[in-house]
N, C-alpha and C positions, 0 to 999 in steps of 0.2 A: 503492500501500498505506500503511498505518494501522499506522504504528512502535508507538505509543505502546501498542497493545494489548501492545506485546514490552519495552515499557521502563516497567512498573510498580515502583515502590519496593516494595512488600511480597515481589514474585516476585525483585527483583533482591537483598534482604535475606537473602528464606530460600537464595537460592543461596550467598552469600556466606558462610556458615553451613555450609558442604558442603565438609569437610577436603579431600577426595581428588582433584585436578583433574587431568586429563589434558590437554594441552595439545595439539591436534594443529598442527603446522607451527612447531612450537619449533624456535627455530635457533640454532647454535652462534655464529653472529655476533652479537658484543655490539652491535654499532650498529642491530639490527634489533629492533621494538616487541616481537616476539613473546619473545626473549630476555629484552629487559628485565623484561617483565610477569611472564615464571615467575620470576627471580631476585627479583625483589619478592614475590611471592606465597610463595615459598620462603621466604623472610627474615622473613615474617610467618606465620610454621606451619604453610604448605598442605602437605598431600603433593604435588609436584609428577612429575607421571608424564610425560614427554617422549614425541610421537610423531610420527616422523619417519623415511620408508626408508632416508634418505640417513645416517645417524648411528648409530652403538652408545654414544654417552655424549654426553649436555649435561647442564652443571649438575653433574657431578658422580654422576650418575642414569643407570643403564641406560634407551635408549631402545627402543622397539619401534616395527616399521613399520607398525601397525595398529591399532586400538580394540580388534580382538576379540581380539589376540596378550597384550594387558594382563592380567598375572595379577591374580585379585582383583576388587573392585566397584571402580567410580569414580562419583563422587558426580557431579561436574558434568566436560561433556567443551567446554573452552576451542576454538572454532577460527579459528585464523590461516591460511586458507586463499581461493582463491578462490571466488564464492557456487554457480559452476558445480558445485562439487565438495562444498558442503553437503548436498543430498540425500541422497548415499551415508553420509554421516557421520554425518546423523539416523538413518539405519536402522544403522549400527552402534554408535549412540549405544544405542538402544534394545535391541541384542541383548545389548550388556555390560553392561546394566541400569542406564544412567545413570540419574539423577534431573532433571538440566538440560542441556539445550543450549546453551551462551553462544555467540552470533554475535558477534563483535569489528565493531569501526568497520569500515564498509563491505562488511561480508558479509552481505549481506541476500537472504535464499530464501524466498518465501513454501511453496514446496513443502518443504522442508526444515523450518519451523515450522510445517506441517500434518503431516507425519510425526511428528514429537514430540510436540504436541499429542495427537494422535488418540491415541496409546501411552500417553498420560499425563504426558510430561515437560513439565516447566515451562522455557519459553524466554525468551530475552534477545536482543536484536538489536540490532545498533549501537552496542553500548557496551563502554567497554574495563572489564573486571574489575578492574585496577588502578587506573583511577579511582575504581571505584564502591567500591571497596574503601577508598578514601582517603575520601571523602566519606562513607559511612556507618560507616564501624568506625575507620577512622582518625584523624588529625590533622586534615584539612583542616575539618572540620564545626567544630571546635574554634576555627578562624581565621575563622568567617564565611563561608564559600565553598559552604556546602551551599545553593545558590539554584535546583535542581532544575532548569538549564537549564547545556547544554555547548555553546558555539560557541566558532570564531575570527573570527567576521566581528565586526569594529567600526562602531558606528555611526557615521553622517557626520554631521557637524553641518548643523544645518537652515538 
C-alpha cells in the first residue's frame, strides 16, 4: 500500500483546521497515547469528543459508545483502534457526516480509506494528529523540526 497518498501535507493541514474531533478509542488511562493526544488537542482548542463504549466520561467530557450516538456534527474522526475495526468506523464516520477520517500510527486499512474517500471524506493514515499539529500549527516548526520525515530509526555509521 502506498501510504504517501494518505499523508499529503495539504490534506493534513485542512484536517487540522477542523475544530470538532471525535476520538474513537480514547482511553481514561493517562499513559495511553490516545489519552495524551486527546488531552493535547483539548488544550489547543479542539472540541474533543470521546468515543469509547466502556467509559461514561473522559477528560471531563461525556463519552459516547459509537460515532452514530455523538450529537451534532463531527469534523474529524481520529481512530485509535485495531485496523480490523477501521472499515466499520469509516462507515460510521460517513453516516455521522464527518469531513475527515484520521487513522493514527499503525492503523492502516485500504478498505477504510476506500469507504471514506468514495464518500468524499479526506483520509489521513499512519500519522499522529498531535505530532502533525505540532509540526504545522504548533511550536515544533519554529524550532526547525519540520523535516517532512518521521522516523525513530537511527542511521548507522558507515
